[in-house]
N, C-alpha and C positions, 0 to 999 in steps of 0.2 A: 694644170688644174688639179688640185689635190682635194681629197675629201676631208671633212672635218673629223676630229676624233670624237665621234659620238659612240655611246655604249648602249647596247640593248639592256633594258632593265631585267631583273630576275624573272618576273612572270612572262615577259615577252620572249626571252631567250628560251626558257623551258618550253613554252608553247611552240616556238619554231622547231625545236628538236622533236617534239611530239608530232607536229605536222609533217616534217620530213620523214619520220619513221612510218607514219600512217601511209603516206604516199608510196613509199618503197614497198610496204607490205601489200598495198592495194594492187600495185603494178605487178608484183610477183604473183599474186593470186590470178590476175588477168592473164598473165603468161601461162600459168598452169591450166586455166580453163581453155585457152586457145590451143594448147598442145593436146588437150583432150577432145578437141573438135567441138566444143560447146560455144565458142565464139568464132565467127567467120568474117571474111572480108579483111580490110586493112586494119592493123592495130599497131600503133607506134608508141612504144613505151618510153617513160621519162626517167628510168632508173639510172642514177648517177648525177642527174641534173637538178635534183630536188632543191638545193640551196638557192638557185636562181629564182624560181617561182615563189618559194616560201619567204625569202628575204624581201623580195619585191612587194608582195602582198602585205607583209608586215609594215612596210614603210608607207604605203599608199593610204589615202583616206577612203572610207567606205563609198563616198560619192564619186571617186575617180573611176574612170572606165578602163577596161582591159580588153585586148583582142590578141589572138595568137594564131598559130598555124594548126596543122592537123595533129601535132603532138600535144594534145590539149587536156588530157585527163586531170593533171595536177592543177592547172589554172581553173578548170571548172569546179573542182572540189573546193579549192580555196575561195572561190567566189560565193560559195554557199550551197552548191548542188549537193543533194543527199547522195552519199556514196552508194547506197542501195539502188537508187534510181539510175545512177550512172552505170553501175555494173549491169543492171537490167537492160539498159540501152545497148550495151555491148552484146548482150544476149539476144537482142531484137524482141524484147518483151513489152507487153502493154504498159507495164509500170515504169518503163524507161522514161528518162527526162524528156525525150522527144517521141514517146510512145513506140519506141523501137524502130523508128523510121530514119533517124539521123545516123546512128552508129557512132563509131569511135571518133571520126574526123569532124563531125558537125555538131558538137555540143555547144550549148549556150545557156545563159542564165540571166533573164531579163531583170529580175529583182536584185541580182548581184552586180549589175552593170557589166556583165561579161558578154561581149558581142561575138564570141564564138572562136572556135576552131574553124579553119578553112582549108579545104583540100587542095587548092591551087597554090603552088609555091609563090610566096610574095604577095598574093592577092590581098591579104589582110593589111598590108602597109597602106594601101590606098584608102581602104575603108576606115582604118584607124586615124588617118589624117583627116578624113571627113568628120569623124567623131570629135576630134580636137577642134575642127572648125566650128562645129555646133556648140562646143563649150565656150568658145570665144564669142560667138554670135549671141549666146544667151547671157553673156557677161557673168559667168560663174567663176569660182576659184578652183575648179576641177581641172585635172589633166587627163590625158589618155596615154596609158602605157601600152606601147605597140611592140609585142614580142615577135621576133623573127629569128630564123636560123642562119648559119653562115652561108647556106646555099642560096638563100633569098637575096643576099647582097649582090648577086650577079643578075638579078631580074630588073628589067627596065622600069617597071612601075615604081620601084623604090626611089629612083632618082627623080621621077616626076613628082612623087610625094615629097621628097626633100625640097625640091624647088618651091612648091606651093607652101609647105610648112614654114620655110624661111621667109618667103615673100610676104606671107600674111601674118607672120610672127605668131604661130599657133602654139598652144600649150601641149605639145606632143613630146613624149619621151620614147625614143626608139631604143629598144633593148635587144641587142644581138646576142643570142645564146650560141656562142661559138663552141659547138661540141666536136670540132675538128674535122667532121666529115659531112659532105653533102651527098647523101646516100652512101655510095662507096668511094667517092672521090675526095681526097684530102684537100684541105685549104691550100696547101702548097702547090697543088696541081690544078686548082680551079680559079684562082684569082691572082692578078699581078701585084696588088697591094695587100700584103699579108696583115698589116695593122688595120683591122677592119673598123676600129673606132675612128679612123681618119677618113672614112668613106664620105662623110658629109661635109668635109671642110670646104670643098669648092662651092658649096651652096651656103656657106656661112654658118654651118651647124657644127659646133664644137663637140668633141667626143672624149671619152675617157675609157681606159681599159682597166678592168678589175678582176679579182679572183672569184670566179663563179663556183668554186668548191668550198667557199667559206661564207656561211649564212650571215654572219655578223658584218662582214665586209660588203656583202650584197645589200643588206639593210642600210648601212651607212651611206653607201654610194647612191642608192635610189633616193633616199631621203634628202641628201644634199642636192642632187640634180633636180628634184621637185622644187626645192626652195629656190634654186636658180631660175627655173622656168617661170615661176610666179613672180620673182623679183625683176627679172630682166625681160619678161614678156617675149620669149622666143624658145624654139625647140632645142633639145639637146639629145645626145646619143651616148649610149653605154655599150661597150663590148664586154660581156662576161665570158671569160675563158673557162669552159667546163668540159664534161665528157659524158658520153652515153656508154654504158657497159654492154648493152645489147646492140643488135644490129639496127639498121635504119627502121625496119619494121620486123614483125614476127617471122616474115618469110625470108629474112636476110641472115645468112649464117655468119656474116662479118669475117670472111676469110681474108680480107684485104689488110688486116692488121695483125700484129703478133700478140701472143699471149703475154709477153714481157711488157708490151705497151699497156695492155689492159690492167695487168698487175700493178704497174706503176701508179696508175690513177686510183686503183682500189686502196693503195697505201695512203692516199690523201682523201679518202672518202669523206664527204661533207657531214654525213650523219655520225660517223665515228669521231670525227673532229669535234663536233658540237657536244657529243656525249662526254668526251674527255674534258672539254672546257667546263661544262656544267659541274662535273664531279670535282675537278681541281679547284674551281672557284667556290665550291661548296654551296652552289645555288640550291641543290637538293641533295639529300642523302642517297647512298647506294640503294637502300631499301625503297625509297620513294621512286627512284629511277626504275627499279624492277617492277614496281606497281604500275608505273606509267606504261612500260612496255607490255605488261600483262593486259592492261586495259585496251591497248591498241590491238593486240592479238584477238581479244574477245570481240572487239568491234568488227574486225575482218571476218571472224567466224559468223557474226550476225549478217554481214553482207553475203557471205557464202550460203548461209541457210535461206536467205530471202530469195536469191535467184534460183536455187536448186529445189526449194520446197514450197514457196509461197507465190512467186510471180507467175504470170501466165503468158502464153503465146497469143498474139492478136487474132481476133476472129476475121473471117474473110471479108466481111463488109467494111472493115477498117481500111482496106485497100482504096476505097473510094472516098474517104474522108480527107480533109485538109488538102484538097486539090483545087487549085485556082486556075481558071481559064480566062 
């Protein structure tokens, strides 16, 4: 199964570059704040994987639903969450998107049809399958993009989800973000079938492997798969091969891999690749590119100023709100 030769138009390509750059700078700022002790708890960064979320969100419709794991900052921002509110959430502040109560792993955006980050590995696959069932039940033309990591492919609920999605012919697109490591365990040491896109075949779910370090290829692949889902009325699976530059979380020094390995992936960095393409194709000038990058830096400074100087810590009585018995 091959993807069609679709091409991102100029505006969309430049916007994808801008979004990837913004996500990279946002995550780097979050890492800085975490190292300063201003963010506590778990914090899983998306640095290196930006092309997967950005390309996928560019290809989906606004009415399509998305759900992912605890590495969810990028997906939340792309769904429309205000970056200031998201950073405030990481700080545990009242102005956070969940009033400081959800933290890094439990983001969501109802208006953006983003059904969250989820802290339990693989749990989102069952929920996403249920969302796809709802779309079919309501007879919409929407699909649910269900993001999961390579570690989640070893969880039992994924295969229960595959079975029901195939049986009921649900509009579900399972997107495996294969960043090569499940915490500190490589794919080669954790699963017998290394070609993760074939994991759904025994359930009748066809899959495809694609380059998750190329935002244009991600866009083309997701767009093509969505068209197939709507045409053939059945689920599909994509494995995007990508890489995370940081450890599993901020508490992980990532000593289980070599510097040479990380450097190899940095040489094919998705953001630098997109920038090179934009300039070579003359989609924008070098000066326009510099202005774009300057605007991103200013936006990040605005986020920083908000959490350091404007947002506030919740009052004690907030502890007793939003509690359901």
